[in-house]
N, C-alpha and C positions, 0 to 999 in steps of 0.2 A: 504496500499498500503504499503511495508516494508521501509527501508532508502534505504536500502540494492539493491546497484544497481551490474547489472549480466555485465561484463564484454565487452566491442565490442570487434566484431576479428574474429581469426576465436576460433572454440567452433570446438572438435575432440572427436569421441566417441571412445574408448574401448568394446573393444567384443571379446566374445567367439563362434560363431557361424562362421564367415566368412574362418578359416579351415585357420590361419597363423602362422604360427614355434615362430610369438616371445608370451609370457607369457605377462597378460592383462598388469603386472605392467610393464614390458618395454615396453610393446605399448605408455603407459603413457608417460615412460620417452622420448621416442624418437618425442613423441607428443611435450611433453612440450620442447622438447631440440630443437624442429624444428620450435618453438612461439607461441604454442597454448594455448590462453589465456585461456579457459574451457575445460576442462575437461568430457566430462561424461560416464563412466561404465555403459554398458549395458550388462548383465549377464543372461545367459535364458537357461545356462546349468550345471551350478556350482554349485555343493549344494550351500547350508547356509552356510557352516561352514569355507569354501575356497574362499566365496563370501564375508565375512565380513573380513575372511584375507588379500583379496587381495586391497581390500573398502581404510583399514586400513593405508594397503603401498602405495596404487595413492594418498591417502589425503596426507602422508607427500610430497612423490617427489610434489605435485601439489603445498605448500604451501612452500618448501625450494625453489621454485622459484614463491611464489606470483600467484599460478595461482590459480584460482578455480574447486572444486569436484562436480560434481551434480554423483545423482546416478539415474541408469532408473528406473519408477516404482515405485522400496521398497523404503517407507518409512521409514516401520524393519530397514530396512541395513544403510540408508542413518544416523538414529540416534546414533546404536551401531558400525557404520564405521565411525562416526564423520564428515563426510560431510556436505560440505556447504548448500546440497540442493539438492530436484529431478524432474527430469521432468513426466511427470504425464502425461499420452494416455487417453481416452475414455475411459477404462472399471478399469482401476485403481480407487486407492482408489480418492474422491473428494477435487480439491484444496484448501475446506475451511475443511474438515478436517484435510489436511495435514498440513494447517499455524497454525489447533491448536494445533495440538501435535507436529511442528519443530519450534514455539516465531515466533515471528516478523521477526526479524532479518535473517531467513533461504530465500534461494533462492529458489522461488518455479515458473519453468512453467509449461507451458500445452502446450497439441499438439491442434489447431484450423484449421480450413478451413476457414473462414472470418472473417469478422471486426465482428458481432452480436456476436460470440464463442468468439470473445477479450475482447468484454463489460462484457459480463456474466464473463470471468476467473476472469476478476481483481475484478471487483466485490465479487466474490470468497475471494480475496486474490492473484491471481497471481499477482508475480511483473514482469513477462514476459513472450515469445509464441514462440510455435515453428511454423510458418506457410508455409502450403504445403500441399502434394508432389508436390514440382514445378517443375520439372521433373522427366523422368519415373526414376521406382528405380527397383535395382533386390535384395539390401539389408536388405529388407522388405515386406510386401504383406500386399499392401495399401487397400481398398475398402473405393476411398476416388477418385474424377478424379483430375488429373494433372490440379495445379493453371495454369502454363505458366507466366514470364518475366512479361505479362505489365499486367494483373490480381495485380499478386503479387506488383509491384509497386504502383498502386493506394489504395489498403489494405493500402500498409507501411505506407502508404501519409497521410488518415486518421486515424491510427491505434494508440489510447487513452494506450497501453501499449508497449517499445521496441519488436523489432517483429525478431527471428532467423528460412531463411529461412534452409530447410530441405525439402531433396529427391532427392537424383540427382546427388549434387549438386559434380563436379568435378573441374580441374585448368581452362581448360577449359573454366567452366561459371562461376568462384567465382567473380570474378570481375562483370560481366552483376550485378550477385548479390547482389555484392554493392553498386552497382550504382542505383539500385533500391530502395535504401531506407535501406535495415536489415544492421539491429546492429551487427551481429555476423554472421558465414553461417553456419552451422551444417554438416559435414563430417564426412566419416564412413569407405568402401569401398576404395579410392582412395587414403589417406593414407599407408592406413598399407594392399596394398596393392601391391607398390613399392619397388622397389631392396630396397630402402632405404630411410624406414620411415619419415626420420628427415630431410633429403635437400627434400625432398614430400611434409613434413610439412610446411618448411620452404617457399617455392617459394607459397604454397598454402595463408600461411599468407600477406607475398610484393604482392600478389596480389590484395587483397579482400584489403589489404589497397592505392595498384591506385583504382581501380575501385572510395573508399572509397572516395578519394577528386578528382575525376576524375569527380565524378557527380553535 
C-alpha cells in the first residue's frame, strides 16, 4: 500500500472523444478552476506525441493548483508525461506491474465491480479503486451491470480501499454518491458538455461536499 493518498472530492476526466470544443489542456484548466481535486487524462484518439505534450501541460496546470493528475490506461504515458499515477481497467497492464514500474508513491487506481475485486486490487498494489458503473452511461461501453446506490453503499462500507464512484454521475446524482460513502466521484460528460465548464465543475464539487457532510 502506497503512503500517497488520492484526494477526496471531485474527480474529473479530460477526454478526446466527446467532441467538445475545448482542447484537453483547457478542459483541465476549467475543471481545476472549478475545484476538481483529481484530473484523469483519458485519450483514445490522440497520437502518442500529442498525448505526451498534453499530459505534460495538464500536469503543470494541476500541480500549480495542488491537484493530482492521473493518466487513463497508459503507464508509459504516465511515466514520460510526469503524471502522479494511472487508472487501470480490466484490459490494461496489471496493477502489480504498474506498481513495479511507477514506484511506491504513485497513485494507482483500478476499476472494480465488487469487494472481492477490491481486495485483489489492494494485494496487487492499488491504493484506490473506481467502482461501478453506478448508473447507466453513454460515455463508455461497459460490459458490467449497473450497480446502483444501495449496492454501492454496501460495497463502500466494507471496502479495504478508498472508492471512487464511476459511471453516469451527474450534478443531480453526485450528492447521493457522496452520501453513500464515496471517497471521490468521477465525472466526464456532465461538466465538459456544459456551457460553462468551470461553473459546472464548481457546482459538482460543492454538491459532493454537501452530500459527504450530510451522510
